[in-house]
N, C-alpha and C positions, 0 to 999 in steps of 0.2 A: 694805406689801400693794399690789399693782398697782391703780390707779384705772381702772375700765373706760373712763371718759370719756377717759382718756389714751391708749387703744389706737387705732390707725388703723382705719377701717371702709371697707369697699368694697362697692359695689353695681354690677352690670353687667347690662344688659339689651340687647335689640334697638334700644332708643332711645338708648343711650348708656352711659357709664361715669363714675362719680362716686366720689371718694375723699375721705374726711374725715380730717384730722389737724390738731393744733394749733388745735382750735376752729374749723376752716375747711374748707368742702366746695368742691371745685372738680372740673370735668369734666376728665378726663385721656384720654390715648391709651392703647391696648392695651398697648404696650411699657412705658410708665410704670407701669401697674397690676400687670403681671406681675413688674417689677423690685422694685416696693415690697413685694409679698407675699413675694417671695423673701428680702428683707432683713430684714423685721419681722413678727412675728406679727400678723395682720390679721383683724379681725372680718369674717365672711362669713355669708350664708344661703344653705345648700345649695352647697357647694363645687363638686360635679361640674357643676351647671348654670351657676354662675358661670364655671367654666373653660371650659365649652363656648362661653359668650358671648365669652370672650376669645380663643378659638382655642387654649387651653392646657389640655389635658384633666388635666395631672398637677398642678394648682393646689392647694395645701395652705393652711390657715389655722385660724383659730379659728371653727369652724362652730357657729352657734348651735343648729342642730338636733341636733348631737350633745350639746350642753349640755343641751338640753331633754330629751333621751332619758335623760340621767343623772338630772336633777332630778326629772322627771315621766314615769317610764316608764308605759306602758300608759294614757296620757292623750292624747286626741285633739288634734290641732293640724294646721290647714291651713298648709303650710309656705311661706307667702308674707309679705311685710311686713304686709300687711293682716291676715292670719290671726295673726301673731305679736302685733301690737299689740292686737288684740281679746283675745286669750287672757291678756295681761297687763295689760289695762285702761289701756293707753297711748293717746295721740292717734294716730290714723291719719295717716301721712304725706300731706301735700297734694299732692306731686309726687315724682318719681323722685330729685330732688336732695336730698329730705329723708330718703331711706331710710337712709343711712349714719348720720345722727344717731339715727333710730330704733334701729339696731342697737346703738349704745353704750347707749341708755337701756335696751333690752331686756336687754342683758348685765348692767347694774347690778341691775335687778329680779330677774333669775334668780339672781345670786349672792347678792343680799340673802336670797332664800328659803332658802339654806343655813344662815343664821344665825337664822333665824325658829323659834320654838317651834311655830308652827302648820304646819310642813313635814310632811305627813302621809306622805311616802315616805322618811322619814329612815333607817328601819332598814336596815342593810347599807350605807348610803351611805359611811361612814367607811372600811370595809374595801374597798370597791370603788375608792374613791378612791386608797388606798394601792397597790392592784394597778396601776390606771391610771397612776400616777406611775411605777411601775417600767417600764411599757411605753412611757414617754414621750408619753403622750397630751398634745397641746398645751394642753388645758384644765387639766390636772393641777395646775400651779403656782398657778392661781387658785382652784381648787376645794378642794384638800386643806386649806389653812390656814384656810378658812372653816367646816369641819365640826368641831365639837367632838368631842374623843376621847371615845368612850363609856365610862362607869364600869364596865362589864362587856364582855367580848369579845363581839362580835356573832356570832350564830349563822351557820353555814354555810349556804348556800342549801339544800343537799340534806338538812340536818337540820331545817329549819323548814317545808319544804313539807308540806302534810296528806297523810295516806295515805287511800287509798280503802279502803271496807269491803266484805267479801264478804257478799252478801245471799242468802238462799234464792231458788230460782227463783220467778218470779211466777206464780201460778195463771193458767190460761187464762181469757180474758176471758168474762164473762157474756153470754148471748144476750139483747140487748135491742132494742127498736124505739123510736125517738125519736118523741115526741109533737110536732105541728107547733106548738102553742102554746108548748111548752117551748123550741123552737128559736128562735121569734120573740122570746121573752122573753130568751134568751141573747144574740141578736144586738142587742137594745135595750141590754142591760148593756154590750156591747162598744163600741157606737157613743157611747153616753153620753147622759146626760140632756139633753134639749133639741134633740138631733140632728134634722135634718129627715127626715121619713118617706120612705123610698126603695123603692117597690114592686118595682123591678127587683131590688135587693139582697135584699129579703124573698123574693122568688120564687126567686132563685138559691139561697139558704140552704135552702129548703123542697126544692128539687131535690137538692141536695148531700147532704141528710139521708138520702135514700133509699139511698145506697151503704152506709150503716152498718146496714142491715137484716140480720138472719141469712141466711146463703147458702143458697140453695134448690137449686142444681145442681152437681154435679161438674164441674170444669174450666170453671166459668162463674162468675166473681165478680159481685157486684152492680156494674155499671160504667155510668159516666155520662161522656158527652163534652159539656163545657159551654163554649161560646163566649161571654164575657162582655166587652163592649166596655169600654174605658178609662173610669173614672169610676163603673162599677157598684159597685164595692167588694167584689171578689171575695175579697180576702184575709180580711176579717171575715166575708164570706158563707160561707166554708167553716170558718174557725176556730169559728163558733158551734155547728154540729153536731159538728164534730170534738171540741172540748172537752167538749160535753155527754155525747157517747158515752163518751169517755175516763173521765169521772167516773162515769157510771152503770155501765158495763161492767167498769170497772177494768182497761182495756186501754191499748194505745199506738197512736197514730195517727202514720204517718210522712208528713211533708210535704216533698216533693222539689222542688228548683228546679234551674235550669241555670246561673244567675249568682250570684256571691257577694254581689251588691248587693241581691238579694231575700232572701238568707238573713239578711243584717244587718237588713233591714227586719222580716222575720218575728220576729226575736229581739226587737227593739224593741216590736213589736205584742204580745209575749207579756206585757207589763207591764200591758195591758188585761185580760188573763185573770187575773193574779196581780199585784196592784199591789205586793205586798211583793217586792222584789228577791231576797230570800233564798228565799222560796217559789218564785219564778219560776225560780230556778237549778235547783231540783230537779225541777219539774214540766215545764220545757221545756228540752230539750238539743239543742245543735247538734252533729251528727256530720259528720266529713269524713274523707277517706282519710287513713291515717297519716302520709303524706308531708307534710301539712299542718302537723303538730305538732312542737313542740320536743321532740327526743329528749334525755333527760337524761344518757344515758351519752355520747352525742356531746358535749354541752355539757361534761361533766366532762372529757372527753379534751382539748377545746380550752383550758379553763381551766388544765390541768396541763401545758402545753407542747405540745399537738397542733398549735396555731396560732401564728403568729409574726407580727410586723409589724401592719399595719392589721387583719388577720382576728382577732389577739388582742384588739384594742381592741373590735372588734365583739362577740366573744364576752363580754366583760365588761358591755357594755351590754345584751346579750341576758339575761345572768344577772341584771342589775338588773330587767329587765322580768319575768323568770320568777318573781320573788318577788311580783309584784303582779297578774299576769294573771288574767283570769277563767277561761280554759280552756287556754291553752297554745298557741293557734292562731296559727301565724307567718304564714299566708297568709290575709288577709281577716279576721283576728281583731283584738285590740286592740294588737298590735305595729304600731307606725306603719309604713305601707306604704313610706314614703320612707326608713326607716332603713337597710335593707340596700343601696339604692341609693347611699347616701352612701360605702359602701365598695366600690362597683363589683361585682366579682364575687369578692371575697375572703371566701369562707367561709360565707355565709348558707345555701347548699343543703346543705353538709356538717353542719349542726346539726339536719337532719330525717332521717328513715329513708326515703330514697328508693330504697334498693336491696332492701328486704324483708330486711334482715339482723337483725332484731329477735331477741333470744335470750329474750324473755318472762321467765319466773320466774327465768332465770339472771342477770338483770340486777340489780345491787345497788339500783336505783331502781325496781324493778318496782312496789312498792306505793305509789309516788307518781307513777307514769307518767301523763301527761296523756291519751294514747291509751286506756289501760286504764280511767282514771277515766271518760272519756266513754262508753266502751262499757258499763261497768256502770251508769252513770247512766242510759243510754237505756233500759236493761231495765226500769227502774221509772217512767220518765217517762211523763207524758200526752202530750205532743207531742215527736216527734223531728224536727228540721229537718235535712235532708240534701241531698244533690245526687243528679241522676239517675243518674250512673255508680255512686255508693256503693250506692244502693238495688239497683241490678242485680247488682252484685258481692255484695253481702250476700245477695240471694236465691239466687244461683247458687253461692256458696261460702263463705257467711258462717261465720266461726270460732266465733262465738257460738252455742251450741246453743239452739234455740228462738226465736231473734232474727229469723227471716225475716220481712220485713215482710208484715203480713197486711191492714192497712187503709192505703191509700195515696192521697195526694192528689199528683198531678204538676202543680204550677202551671208555668208557662211550658211547657205541654204541646207547643207547636209544635216544641220542640226535642228531643222524645222520640226521633224517628227518628234524628237526628244523634248523640244520646248513646248509642243502642243500636248505631248504626253503628261507633262508636269502641270501646264496650265488648266486642262480640262479634268483633271482627276479630283477625287474626293477622298478625305480620310476623316473618320470618326475616331478620333484619338483623345487620350487624356489631356494632352497639351493644347489641342485644338478646343476641346470643350471648356477647359478651365478659362482660357482666353475669352470665349464668348460670355461665360459667367462674370468675368471682371468687367467686360464691355457693358454689360447690362447693369450690374450691381454697383460697380465702383469699389472703392477701398473697403476691406473688411478687417475687423480685428485691429492690429497695430501697424498695418502696412502704411509706409509713407510714400510721398511722391505726389505728383499733380493728377493722378488717375482719377477721373470722375465717371460716375454711372450716369445712366439715362436720366435719372431725377435731377441731378445737378446740371447736366448739360441743357436740358429741356425745361428748366424750372418757370420760365416765363410762359411757355406754352401750357404746362400743367395748371399754372394759376389762371390762365384765361379760358382754357377749354377743359371742362369737367370730364368729357369722355376721354379726352387725351391724357389727362392726369390719372384717370382709373386704369387706362391701358398700361401706362408706365408702372404704376403700383403691381398690376397683375403680372406683368412681364417679370419684374424683380422678384416677386413671390416664386413664380414658375422656374426662374433661374436657379433656385436653391436646389433644384433636382440635379444640377450639373456638379461635376467634380469640383471640390474646394482644395484649398491649400492642403499640402501632405497627403494628397489622394493616393500617390503611388505607395507610400509607406502603408497606408491602411490596407491597400489591396494586397501587398507582399505579406502583411501580418494575417491575412485572412478576415479583415474587419472592414469590408467597403460599407459606405454610407451612402444610400440614395440609388435610385434606379440606374443611373448611368455608370456609376461605380461598380454596381453590381454586374452590369453588362461587361465592363471591362475585366472584372475578375473572372467572369465565365470565359472570356476571350483567352485570358492568359492560361487558364486551366486546360482548355482545348489546345492551345499551341504547345504547351509543355508536354502534354500527354501523348500528341502525335509526333513531336520531335523526339521523344524518347525512343520511338521505333526507328528513327533514321540515324541515331547516334550523334546527333547535332547539339543536343542540350548543353553538353559539357564543353562546347568549343569556346564559348565566351562571346560569340558574335551574335548579331540579330537572328531571330527565329521567325519563321513563317510557315502557314500551312493553308492549303487551299480551302476556301469556304464551301465545303460540300459535306453532306451528311451530318449536320449539326445535331448535337444530342439535345435532349429535352431541355436541360438547364440553360443552355445557351438559347434555344428558341424562346423560352419563357422570359429570359433576362431581356431579349430583344424586344419583345412585346411590351414590356413594362417601361423600358427606355423609350420606345416610340410613342407610348401615351404621354410620357413626361415631356418629350420634345413637342408633341402636338399641342400640349398646354402652353408652351412658350411660344409656338408659332402663331397661335390665334391672337393674343394681345399685341404681338409685334405687327401683324397684319393690320389689326384695326388702328394701331397707333400711326401706321403709315398713312392710312386713309384719313385720319384726323388731322395730320400735318398738311396733307394735300388740300384738306378743307380750309385750314386757316390760311394757305397761300391765297386761295380763291377769294376768302372773305377780305383779306388785307385789313386787319384791324390797325388802329392808330399807332399802336406800338411796333408794328412791323415795318420799320424803316429798312433802308438798303441793307445794312449790316445784318438786322435780324432775319431779313429774308434770305440773305445768302446763308446764314447759319442754318436755318430751318431746311433749305433746299440741300445743303450738304448733309444734314442728318438724314433727309429722305433717302439720298443716294447710299449712304452708309447703312441705314436701316434695310434697304433693298438688298445689299450684299448679304447681310446676315440672314434675312429671310430665305434667300436662295440657298445658302449654306445649310440651314435647318431642313429645308425642303429635300436637298440632296441626301442629308443623313436619313431622313425618314424613308426615301425610296431605297436606300442601301439596307435599312433594317427590314423593310417589307420583304426583301429577298430571303432573309434568313428563315428558313422552314418552308419557303416557297419555291417556285421553279426558278432556274437560273436564267439570266437574260444573256442571250447570245452576243449581244454588243459589248458586254463588259466582261472584265476579269476581276473577281473579287477574292480577297484573302485576309486572313487574320495574321497579325504580326506582333511580336515583342521586340522592341528595339533595345539593342545592348551595345555598349562599348567596353571591351575587355572584361566581359562578364557582369557589368554594371547596368541594370535596367534604367532606361529613362523615359520610355513611352510604351504604351500599349494601344493597339487600334485595329480598326477594320478599315480596309483599303479598297477603292474602286477605281480602276483605270479603264478608258476604252480600249477595247481590243484593237481597233485602228483609230488613233486619235486624230487622223487627218479628216475624218468626217465632220466633227465639230469645226475643225479648222476652216474647212471648205464652207461650210454653211454660215459661220459666223464672220470670218475674215475675208476669204476669197470671193465669194459670189456677190457681196455687196459693193466690192472694190471696183474701180474703173480700170485700172491696169496694175499687173503684178509681174515683177521680174524676181525669179528665184535663182541665184547663182551661187557657185562654189567652184573650186579646183577639183572637188571630188564629189560632184553632185550625184553621179549614177551610183555612187556608194557601193562599189565592188559588183555591180551588176549592169544592166542595160537601161535603156530610156524607160522602159516599163517600170523598173525599180524606182527610178527617179519620179515618175508620175504618181506612183502608189505612195511614196514616202513624203511627197510634198503636197498632196491633196488634189493635184491636177486630175486625177482619175475620177474624182468625184464631180467634176465640172461637166456640163452638158457637151462642150466641144474640146475638152482636154487643153492642151497648151501647146504652143510652137516649141521648136528646139533649136538650140544652137550649140556648136561645140568647137573649141579652138585648142589645139595642143600646146603644150609648154614649149617655148623656143630654147630652153636650156639643153646643153648637150649632156644629157644623163649618162649615156655610154662612156663618154670621155672623162666626166668629172665626179662620178659617183659610182659606187659598188655596194652590192648586198652580199654579206657573209654570213653564212649559216654554220655556226659552230657545233660540231656534232659529238664533242667528247666531254660535255658538262652533264653530269648525271642530274636528273629532275629531282629536286628536294634536297640536294646536297648544298647546304648553305655555305659551307666552308669553300667548296669548289666554286660556287657562283660568285661569293665575295672576292675570291682569288682572280677570277676571270675579269670582274669589274676593275679591280685594282691595276692588273697588268694592262688592260686595254686603255684606261685612262692615262697610265703612264707612257704607253706607246704613242698616244695622240698629244702628249704633253698638255692635258687638260682639254678645255673646250668640248666636254662631253656632256650630253644629255642622257641620263640613264632613267628608263622607264619601266615601272613595276605594276603589277596587277593587284598586289596586296600590300597594304602598309607594313604588316608585320615583316614581311621579307625585306622591304625597303629599310626598316629600322635595323634589322639584323645585319645587313650588308654594310649600312653606313657605320655601325658601330665597329665592325671588323676592319674597316679600310681607311677611316677618316685619318687617324693618327699617321699611318704609314704613308698616305699621300702628302699630308701637311709637311712631313720631314722633307719630302722631295720638292716642296715649294709649290705644291698643287692644291689649292684650297677646295674643299668639298662642302657643298651645302645641300640641304635636303628639306623637302617639304615633310610635315608631321614630325620633324626632329627639331629643326631650328626655330626659335621663337620669333619668326619673321613671316609676314604675310607673303602670299604667293607673288603678287605683283612686284614687290621689292626683291624677292629672290631673283626673279627674272631680269630685273634691273642691274642687280649685281652681277649675274651670270654673263650679261650682255657687256658689262663694262670691263670685264677681266678675262683676257684670253686664256688664261691659265686656270681659271676656275672651272669646276664641273658641277652639275646639279642633278640630284636625284629626285623624281616625282612620280606621281600616279597619273591616272587618266586625265586630270585637268591640264597636264602639260602636253598631252598628245597632240593637240592642236590649239591654235590661238597664241602660240608662242612665236614671235617674229624676231629671230636673233640672226641677221645676216652677217656675213663676213667670217673672219677667222675665229670668232668667239664661239661658234658652234661648227665643229668639224667631224664630230662622231655622235651617233645616236646608237644607243645599246638598249635592247628590250630583253628582258629576262626570259622571255618565252613567247609562245603564241598567245595573244590576247583573247582567249577563249571566254565565251560570255558565262556570267555566274548562272548557275542552274535555279533561277527563281520561278515562282508560280507564274508571274507575268511573262517571262521569257519563254517558258515552256508552252503556254497558250499560244503565244505568238508564233513559236516555231512550228506548232502543229498547224496552225492556219496558214503559215506562209510557206509550206513546202518542205518542212523537215530540215534536213541537213543542209539543203541548198539555202535556205533562209540563214542559218548560221554562217555559212561560208561568205554570204554577201556582208554581213556584219563584220566578220573578221577581216575581209579584204578592205573594207572601208576604213577599219581602225588602223591597218597597217599602212594604207595609203596616206592616211592623215599624219602618221607618225614620221614616215618617210619624207613628207612634205615639209618637215621642219628643217631638213638637212640643206638643201639647196635653195637659198631664197633670192640670190642675185646671180647673174651670169658668170661672174668670176669665182663663185663659191665651189668648193669640192669637198668630199668627205666620204665617210664610210658608214654604212648602215649594218648593224651586226645584231643577229638574232641568236641567243644562246639557247637553242633548242634543237636537238637531233630529229624531233618528232615533227618538224616543219613539213606540212603536206605540200607536195608540189602543185597541187591544184589551187593553192592560195597565192602562188607566185606572181599570178597576173596582176596583183594589186600595185606592182611596181612599173614604172614607166618602160614602154617597149625599148629594147636594146640594153637595159641596165644590166651590166655584168652581175650574175649571180653564181656564187660558188658555195659548195659544202666542203668544209675544211675543219682541221684541228684548231684548237685555241693558238698553239704556237704559230702555226701558219696565218692565222687571222692577225695575231700581233704584228708580224712582219709586214702584212698588207697595210694595216692601219698606219703604221709608222711611216711607210712610204707615201701614203696619201697625205698625211699630216705634213710632211716636209715639203711635198709639191705645193700644197695649199699656202703654206707659210710663205714659200717663194714668191707665188703669184700675188698674194695680198700685199707683200712687202714691195714688190715692183710697182703695184698700182697706188701705194701710199694710202690704202683703204679708201680710194676716192671713186671706187666703181659703181656707185649707185645709180640705177637707171631711172630715167624720168618715167613716172606713170605707173610705177609697181605699187 
């Protein structure tokens, strides 16, 4: 059996490359490292990242992350040498040169686990190892021989997953009013014995309790807008009345977030409510869109030959995870976020239902489906943790009868406007249209996979109901007018086929013609132009496309009526499973009808009068000059109007809360961006300032001597600031191009100083894992774009400096220009900028003992925007040299205070 210590081990970073073999570690050149890994199986940690460091993206080897995913599926790991060492109780490497030896030791420890009787994830391991051996997984020869052959055949994954149970509908919640002393007592229970009394948190909880009173007016929920500064403890502040009401009224409270990070935090906090994990799993349910969950039918297809090569290995590792996962959530759940990135783009997205092709009860795994389990569990849960988009979709078109959210807490409420903007928008694009064609027609040509068209999914209906069968055939024939495979190639070549492709070609021609006048056509990024004054070719193409879509809508509408009639007639073959499948098909069909109807309304506007409620534009989507989509877009000028109509008015009680809810403005701004202004009686308001001592523990530094557009100067500033802080820096950019340019210039320099640098859009690592790595290493720094501006919770010394490349001005899009015009011109822009800066500043101080600096590299920072920062925060304009001295002082002070506290200063209820 191969001795792990005899395997060569390689570590590569921006600071150098080290290869260990024959009990000796040496620094080597890139060419030597690449040649050695090509000759001999070599131990690596994160092969795609190592390959990027070597400039050889196709690097392969014995990746310890793959071995971890096999041995410990669904178990958290920070995918760094430090994280691996801590997870295995091994000594942390003192320097990068010691990392190859750590990889050998870690390999030995992991392989020894396979032979240990204490290996708790043993079930299914032997069978998976045999399958991986057949797929030539590099680890298979080392793994298979160490797993004892089971005495009895191991159960197949699909036979051992538990089945969900159908429960009777839950009665309507009782009408109760919460007593203030009971709310305070529940809050005290959640914060824990001995926790410091926090008047702000108690006042917040009392105010939040009011939204759970019985509703008094039609179209008017009990609604509260609550701005609670960082440190108030708003999470437990609203969980106290929410959980109390759920218990007394026997109802469900939906808690909605914008980021997955807060969803995970809320899931952890649920153990305060229900210390027994088994009880917590029933009483608190995390809900996400079905595209987040593993589709068992897709996985079965992948395991039985639908995938090949590296994708097939990924499917086996995902199957290992599926046997131990808490809820089957592949995006932000307990599947390691780094696992799919190890396989680049080989198959992970095909394991979820991203096309809405679910066949519901027609699926052989329907009774074990993670999506269905989550949906049913949420019906009986006290607390459902979801995201803004899912809450809106569930309210608008929820398939589950009677599960429209009635009592809702929108945390991260400053994102409600953006979530509504996305949810209630419409896009008639090539990608959207071809997905509809595939949903109707199924596979065409030589396409593989389990995709099924309407005819295959509803074959029993077609054979039973003649009119239904005819409608299916008519829909399939009409769908041929939609874009087919390689539609974009034909359009670029000037050879569109069919009325919708003709429309997209006309859109593309209009966009390029008008972009040429602005000088943007050669920039390589997406292009757009307002849908105004369309020429005759575009109007004619829109009319032809509308006729084709109308020809599709009619049979889809008729098919829906026929399915409803079959449900009413209840023929003999319509057993429980068939009924559920038909009902699911009715809902899915309804969504597609709504989509086509929206497209027709959009096309009717071309050549006709503009609708003042909407903003319409034409776009060609590009990445670095490469086109990937063409389309017509429609957004509500004010997306909170459909939000209020669809979500708020039918609800009983709504709490919208955030640390920056007013968004750089006043309460009128909060009301207008939350939908409260569209309610008959508006909303109540509550405000509690942060208890943190911002004047003492933070500073805002505006650097005045960095010339705009000077990448060399910008890069030098980032490098010197990160060095002054000793790492622990979050760098925020408004453009990916500048982020990449800065990273390329400074990563090697910082690595030589022992300061690791990671970056979105550069490192082949998902954003969640990048944040985990950043949080775990106080000397690491992270560069990112808007996605990191909020939702990043990194308390303590790991984040002590935030650097923004400049003022986060809004991109001058057609949509932004229309809203700016309607919202008061420059005042509208100022509110957005102040909100973004407040959100970014909020990353800096997350606990009372934190301290740090917030640096803006812009001499053009307007004074009118400085109100974004907490009152009393020191704000100075100074040179880069002066800023570096200040940052260095703050970092030393912060390190001393955290060292004195031993990193144990986390407050209860944050």
